[in-house]
N, C-alpha and C positions, 0 to 999 in steps of 0.2 A: 567494523571489526569482524572477525571470523570465529565461528564456533563449529564443532563437529555436527554434521547433519543429524546424527542420532540424538544429540542434545536438543537441537531445535525441534525435532519431531516429537519429542516427549516432554518438552518444557511447558509449564503452565502459562496461562496468559500473563500472570503477574511476573513470572520469570522473563518471558519475552519482552515485556514492557521494560524491565530493568536492563536487558541487553540493549534495547533501543536508546534508553537514557544514556547508557555507557557509550554507545556508538556516537551519540550526539556530542558527548563530552570530548570524544577523541576525533571530532570531525576534521581536524587539520592534519591528522596522521595518515599518510598514504598506506595502503595495503601492499605488502610485498610478499612474495613467496606464498601465495594462497595454495594450500595443499589440497590434494584430492580428498573428496569426502567432506569438504568444509562448506559451511553455509555462511554467506556474507550477510551481516546485519548492517543496514544503513539507516541514517536519519537525515532527512532533508531539512536543512536549516534555512533555506531560502525564504526570505520574507516576501509576502505578496506585494508589498510596496516596492520591492526592488525589481519586479517583473516589468515595469514600465508599460503597463497596459491600462486602458481606461477602466474605471470602476464598473462601467456597464458590462464589460467583458467578464469580470470577476462575478458580478451579480448574475449574469446569464449562465455562467458555468455552475454557480451554486444552485440556481433554480433548476437547471437541467439535472444536476446530481440528486437533489431532493426529490424531484419528480420521478427519477429512475429508482429510488429506494435506498439512497445512501444512508439514511437514518435508521433503516431497518436491518442493516447488515450485521451478522453475528461476528464475534471476534475471530472465529476460525470455523472451518468446515471439517468435521470428522470424516476421514477417508478410510475405506477398507484397505487401500493400497497406496503407496507413495506415488503421486503423479510424476510423470516423466517430463513435465514442463520445466523449462528454465525461467519461466516468467511467473511472478507472483504479484497480485494486486495488493498494494498496501494503502489503506485509506485511513486517514486520521481526521477526526472532526472535533473541533472545540466550539462549543456554544456556551458563552458565559463561563461558569465554573465546571461545566460538564465536558468531559473528554471521553471520546470513544475511538478505538482503533480496531481495524479489521485487517487480517492478513490471510488472503484466500488465493490458493494456487490456481493458475489458469489451466482449465481442462478443455479439450476439444469438444467433448460431449458433456453437457451439464449433468451433474449427479444430484444436484439439490436446487432448491429455490434460491439459495444464496449464490450459487454459481451463476444462475441466470441474472440475478439482481446486480452482482458486481460487474458482469459483462455489460449490462444495460447502462450502469453508471458510467463506466469507461467510455462506451460509445456516445452517450449523451454529452459528456463533457468535451470529448473530441470534436463533436459537431459544432460547438460554439467557440472553441478556441481558435485564435489566428494560427495559420500554418507554422509560424516560427515556434509555437508552444505546444504543438501536437504531441501527445503522449504516444510513444512507440513501444511495442512489446519487444 
């Protein structure tokens, strides 16, 4: 789904979560006519079972992500200015009944510890994934 950038920039974490839930509900609806100044909200509904990769690859990716700090990522990074990047890291973690989500914009020069951590998580997971599953910015 799409929302105005200004709405996304000022929305609370709870509101952004509701947008993601709504995007997941509409996952079969293609976006058309995306307007200028709009932010795309997506929800990946691909189940890990459907990746057709060995459990060991998933386990290695999880271990790499945890080692790089995925469980310590904040929901967002407060920025003094809107980053010019078109790439945002979206990390969702569910452990039992606990759910955490982080949405952190990619910046060339890290402005915070969270910027460094999310980059480290991204790099760590990409090191253990097979080439067909590599995450591309």
